[in-house]
C-alpha positions in Angstrom: 0.0 0.1 0.1 1.2 3.4 -0.8 0.9 5.8 2.4 1.7 9.6 2.5 3.0 11.0 5.8 2.2 14.4 6.3 4.9 16.2 8.4 8.5 15.3 9.1 9.0 16.0 12.5 9.7 13.6 15.0 6.2 12.1 15.0 6.1 11.8 11.5 9.5 10.4 10.9 8.6 7.7 13.4 5.3 7.2 11.7 7.2 6.4 8.5 9.7 4.0 10.1 6.9 1.9 11.3 4.9 2.0 7.8 8.1 1.3 6.1 8.7 -1.9 8.5 5.5 -2.9 7.5 6.3 -3.0 3.9 4.4 -0.1 2.9 5.7 2.3 0.0 6.0 5.5 2.1 6.3 9.2 1.0 6.9 12.1 3.7 5.7 15.7 2.8 7.4 18.4 4.6 7.5 21.9 4.2 10.6 22.7 6.1 14.1 22.0 4.2 14.9 18.8 6.5 13.2 16.8 9.1 12.7 17.9 12.5 13.0 21.7 11.9 10.1 23.0 14.1 8.7 21.8 17.5 11.4 18.6 17.4 14.4 20.8 17.2 15.1 22.5 20.5 12.8 20.8 23.1 13.7 19.7 26.6 15.4 16.4 25.7 13.7 14.5 28.4 12.0 10.8 27.5 10.3 11.1 30.7 7.1 8.6 31.2 7.1 9.3 34.8 6.4 12.9 34.2 3.8 12.2 31.4 0.8 14.0 32.5 -2.1 16.4 31.6 -1.7 20.2 31.7 -5.4 20.2 32.8 -4.9 19.4 36.6 -6.7 20.2 39.8 -5.7 23.7 40.8 -4.4 24.6 37.5 -7.0 27.2 36.8 -6.4 29.7 39.9 -2.5 28.8 39.4 -2.6 29.9 35.5 -4.5 33.1 36.7 -2.2 33.6 39.6 0.9 33.1 37.6 0.0 35.3 34.7 0.2 38.4 36.4 3.6 37.7 37.8 6.3 39.7 35.8 8.8 36.3 35.8 5.9 33.7 35.6 6.7 30.5 33.6 3.1 31.0 32.2 1.7 33.7 30.1 -2.0 33.7 28.6 -3.0 36.2 26.1 -6.7 37.6 26.9 -7.4 38.2 23.5 -10.7 36.2 22.7 -9.5 34.2 19.4 -12.3 31.8 18.9 -10.3 28.5 18.8 -8.4 29.5 21.8 -11.7 30.2 24.0 -12.9 26.7 23.0 -9.8 24.9 23.8 -9.5 26.9 27.0 -13.1 25.9 27.9 -12.6 22.2 27.2 -9.2 22.5 29.3 -11.2 24.0 32.2 -13.5 21.2 32.5 -10.8 18.6 32.8 -9.2 20.4 35.6 -10.5 18.2 38.3 -9.2 15.2 40.1 -11.3 12.7 38.4 -10.4 13.8 35.0 -6.8 14.4 36.0 -6.7 10.8 37.0 -8.2 9.3 33.8 -6.0 11.4 31.7 -2.9 10.8 33.3 -3.5 6.9 33.6 -3.9 7.3 29.4 -0.6 9.6 28.8 0.9 7.1 31.4 0.0 4.3 29.1 1.4 5.6 26.0 4.5 7.0 27.4 5.8 4.2 28.8 4.9 2.1 25.9 6.7 4.5 23.6 9.9 4.5 25.6 9.9 0.7 25.0 9.4 1.3 21.3 12.3 4.0 21.3 14.7 1.5 23.1 14.0 -1.1 20.3 14.4 1.3 17.4 17.9 2.4 19.0 19.1 -1.3 19.7 17.7 -2.9 16.7 18.9 -0.3 13.7 22.1 1.0 12.8 21.3 4.7 13.5 23.9 7.6 14.4 24.1 8.8 18.0 21.4 11.0 19.1 22.7 11.4 22.7 20.7 8.9 24.5 20.9 8.7 28.1 19.2 6.3 30.4 20.1 7.7 33.6 16.7 8.7 35.1 15.3 12.1 35.9 16.0 14.2 39.0 12.9 16.3 40.2 14.4 18.9 42.7 12.3 21.0 45.0 13.4 24.4 46.3 11.3 24.3 49.3 9.7 22.4 52.2 6.3 22.9 50.9 7.3 21.7 47.2 9.3 18.7 48.7 5.7 17.5 50.7 3.9 18.0 47.2 6.6 15.8 45.7 6.0 13.3 48.5 2.5 13.0 47.5 3.4 12.7 43.7 5.7 10.1 44.6 2.9 7.9 46.4 0.5 8.5 43.5 3.3 7.1 41.1 3.0 3.7 42.5 -0.4 3.4 41.1 1.2 3.9 37.5 4.0 1.2 38.2 6.5 3.9 38.4 9.8 3.4 40.4 10.8 6.2 42.6 13.1 7.5 45.4 13.0 10.5 47.7 16.5 12.1 48.2 17.8 14.7 50.8 20.5 17.0 49.9 23.4 14.6 50.7 21.7 11.8 48.5 21.1 14.3 45.8 24.9 15.2 45.5 26.0 11.4 45.6 23.6 10.8 42.9 24.4 13.7 40.5 27.8 15.2 41.6 27.1 18.4 39.7 24.6 19.5 42.0 27.3 19.9 44.8 28.5 22.9 43.2 24.9 24.3 43.0 24.4 27.6 44.4 20.3 27.1 44.6 18.9 26.3 48.3 17.0 22.6 47.4 15.1 21.1 49.9 14.9 17.8 48.6 14.5 15.7 45.3 12.7 13.0 43.8 14.5 10.4 41.7 12.7 8.4 39.0 15.2 6.0 37.4 13.2 4.7 34.5 13.3 8.0 32.4 15.9 8.8 30.1 16.9 11.6 27.7 17.9 12.3 24.1 18.0 14.7 21.2 14.8 14.3 19.1 16.3 16.5 16.2 19.2 14.0 16.1 17.1 11.2 16.3 14.7 12.7 13.6 17.7 13.4 11.1 19.3 10.0 11.8 16.2 7.8 11.5 15.3 9.9 8.2 18.4 9.5 6.6 18.2 5.5 7.4 14.8 5.5 5.8 15.8 7.7 2.6 18.6 4.9 2.1 16.0 2.2 2.1 13.7 3.7 -0.3 11.4 5.9 1.5 10.9 9.0 -0.3 11.2 12.2 1.9 10.0 15.6 -0.2 11.1 18.6 1.5 10.2 22.1 0.9 6.4 21.3 -0.2 3.8 23.3 1.4 0.7 21.1 1.8 -2.6 23.4 0.9 -5.4 20.9 1.3 -6.9 17.5 1.4 -9.1 16.4 -1.6 -12.0 14.2 -0.9 -13.3 11.6 -3.1 -16.5 10.0 -1.8 -16.0 8.9 1.7 -11.9 9.0 1.4 -9.3 11.4 0.6 -8.3 11.4 -3.2 -5.4 13.7 -2.7 -2.9 15.8 -1.2 -2.9 19.4 -2.8 0.6 20.6 -2.3 2.8 23.3 -3.6 4.4 20.8 -6.2 0.8 19.5 -7.4 -1.4 16.8 -6.1 0.0 13.8 -4.5 -2.0 10.7 -4.1 -1.8 7.6 -2.2 -3.9 4.6 -0.5 -3.8 6.0 2.9 -2.8 9.3 4.5 -1.4 10.2 8.0 -1.6 13.7 9.2 1.5 14.5 11.8 1.6 18.4 11.5 1.6 19.5 15.4 0.0 22.4 15.9 -0.9 22.9 12.3 -3.2 20.0 11.9 -6.1 21.5 12.8 -6.1 24.0 10.0 -5.7 20.9 7.2 -8.5 18.9 8.4 -11.2 21.7 9.3 -12.4 21.6 5.8 -13.2 18.0 6.2 -15.6 18.7 9.1 -13.0 17.6 11.6 -12.6 19.8 14.4 -9.3 18.8 16.1 -9.0 20.6 19.4 -5.4 20.9 19.2 -3.7 24.7 20.2 -0.3 25.8 20.8 1.4 26.1 24.0 4.9 27.9 23.4 7.8 27.0 25.1 11.5 28.3 24.7 14.9 26.6 25.4 18.6 27.2 25.7 21.5 25.0 24.3 24.7 25.5 26.1 28.2 23.9 25.1 30.0 22.0 27.8 33.3 23.1 28.7 33.8 20.7 31.8 31.8 17.7 31.6 32.4 16.9 35.2 30.5 20.0 36.2 27.3 19.4 34.5 24.8 16.8 35.0 24.5 13.5 33.5 21.0 12.8 33.8 17.6 14.8 33.2 17.1 17.3 36.1 13.6 19.2 36.5 13.5 22.2 38.5 9.9 21.9 39.8 10.0 25.6 41.2 10.6 27.3 37.5 9.2 24.5 35.8 12.4 24.2 33.6 13.8 20.9 32.6 17.6 20.5 31.8 18.9 17.7 29.9 22.4 16.5 29.1 22.7 15.8 25.4 26.4 14.5 24.8 28.3 17.7 24.9 25.7 20.2 25.3 23.3 20.9 28.0 19.6 21.9 26.9 17.2 23.7 29.3 13.6 24.3 28.4 10.2 25.5 30.0 7.7 28.2 30.1 4.0 28.0 28.8 2.4 30.5 26.8 -0.9 30.4 25.3 -0.5 33.2 22.8 -1.0 31.9 19.5 1.0 30.9 16.5 3.8 33.5 17.0 7.5 32.3 17.3 9.0 35.4 18.5 12.3 35.5 20.7 11.4 37.1 24.3 14.9 37.9 25.9 13.3 38.1 29.2 12.9 34.3 29.0 16.4 33.8 27.8 17.4 35.5 30.9 15.5 33.4 32.8 16.4 30.2 31.6 20.2 31.3 31.7 19.7 32.4 35.4 18.2 29.3 36.5 20.7 27.1 35.0 23.6 29.2 36.2 22.5 28.9 39.5 22.0 25.4 39.7 25.1 24.4 37.7 27.5 27.4 37.9 30.4 25.5 36.0 31.5 23.7 33.0 29.3 25.5 30.7 30.4 27.8 27.5 28.0 30.9 28.1 29.5 32.8 25.3 27.7 30.3 22.8 24.3 30.1 23.9 21.5 29.1 21.0 18.3 30.4 22.0 14.8 28.7 20.6 11.2 28.6 20.8 8.5 26.4 19.7 5.0 25.3 19.9 3.8 22.4 21.6 0.5 21.0 20.0 -1.7 20.6 23.2 -4.9 18.9 23.6 -7.2 20.1 26.3 -7.2 17.1 28.1 -3.8 15.7 27.4 -3.6 12.7 25.7 -2.8 12.6 22.0 -5.4 12.4 19.2 -4.7 8.7 17.3 -6.2 6.6 14.6 -9.1 6.8 12.0 -11.1 9.4 10.9 -14.6 9.5 9.3 -12.7 9.7 6.2 -11.8 5.9 5.4 -8.2 6.4 4.6 -7.2 9.5 6.7 -5.3 8.8 9.7 -4.3 11.3 12.8 -1.1 11.2 14.6 -1.5 14.5 16.7 -1.7 16.6 19.8 1.2 15.2 21.8 1.9 18.3 23.7 4.8 18.7 25.9 5.2 14.9 25.6 5.9 14.7 21.9 9.4 13.4 22.2 8.4 11.0 25.0 5.4 9.6 23.1 6.5 9.7 19.4 7.7 6.2 19.0 4.6 4.5 20.7 2.0 6.8 18.9 3.6 6.0 15.5 3.6 2.3 16.1 0.2 2.6 17.2 -0.8 4.5 14.0 0.7 2.3 11.5 -0.9 -1.0 13.5 -4.2 0.7 12.6 -3.2 1.5 8.9 -2.4 -2.3 8.6 -5.5 -3.1 10.1 -4.1 -4.6 13.4 -4.8 -4.2 17.0 -2.4 -2.1 18.8 -0.4 -3.6 21.6 -1.8 -1.0 24.1 -5.7 -0.1 24.5 -7.0 2.8 22.7 -9.5 4.1 25.2 -9.4 7.9 25.4 -6.4 8.1 22.6 -8.8 8.8 19.6 -10.9 11.8 18.3 -14.1 9.9 19.5 -13.5 11.2 23.1 -14.3 14.6 22.0 -17.4 13.8 20.6 -19.2 11.2 22.8 
């Protein structure tokens, strides 16, 4: 079967991989000049099933309102009444309760742990270039006793999801992660989740795309996707800047831009961008910087070791599709990393980046079939795109092939928004 994958971020490339494994003739269409050039390029780097959970959580409504008015808040919310955003926010608010949070987190945990398993299989089974994969776990640090108390509650909740964990005091933290011994930050304790990992999703996307190209997968870069053309109850072609492209099946993996493509088909995809920022800094002393991923819970900033670089990412701005770089955001990231790890980084060479996380209002992604018989979705991964990409792509490839996926699809399809 001939399959067109629309989008060559980490999700699109991983989808192409599993379709190729099934023996399909695969073409990937991407507007950028190469794979992984948008949201997959500068994300936090964490492969963190233990953290996988919805932004819609108990207390988040008041927290967002409170933080939005603070000068250095990690959260920004534009009050402009844009219809799609308003609709998304109303759905998000309806999920900010304990019952919905538990259901949504269980769904996301199911996908995330499966996905890391899938990624490990690709990394060990295929001859790919290094993507700075490291399985040292995640260290979630708490700066105040109150944050540590909440961390203990979170740790107990992790047991329900089968996630291993350990609470650490200050001495334990430095023994586990020696770079923390030089920290200027006051830290009350930490939560270590050894099942997590980290890696560079851009390098992974580049390496896997090159691997697939060598084996016959057709990647068409610099091609604008304009519309899907209907043919009865199916899609007949994709209209592009290089003319129509036809296939037997089509997979939409376009991140935050997916809703615009499918809306003319009568599909209302509740995906909206949540803007985030990152810095990437070269390492000058490997022994002075962390080996594992570190989550600063106070500032909501994830710091990952990617080979000879440190990546720090965070912030959440519900402000539309703009990608402008705010210098104040860079300063916050630099200040947080510099306080935690004052040695071993070359601050003269800082790369500053912004990207758009494709968020669903409840948290889980949107996968699988649509009302159009040959149109499939791999969308809405939010801030867990890298963590979930391989798992969701394998699920979608299974559905395209008519197989039953390895994990339960309850709450992972578009049907949950039309119940």
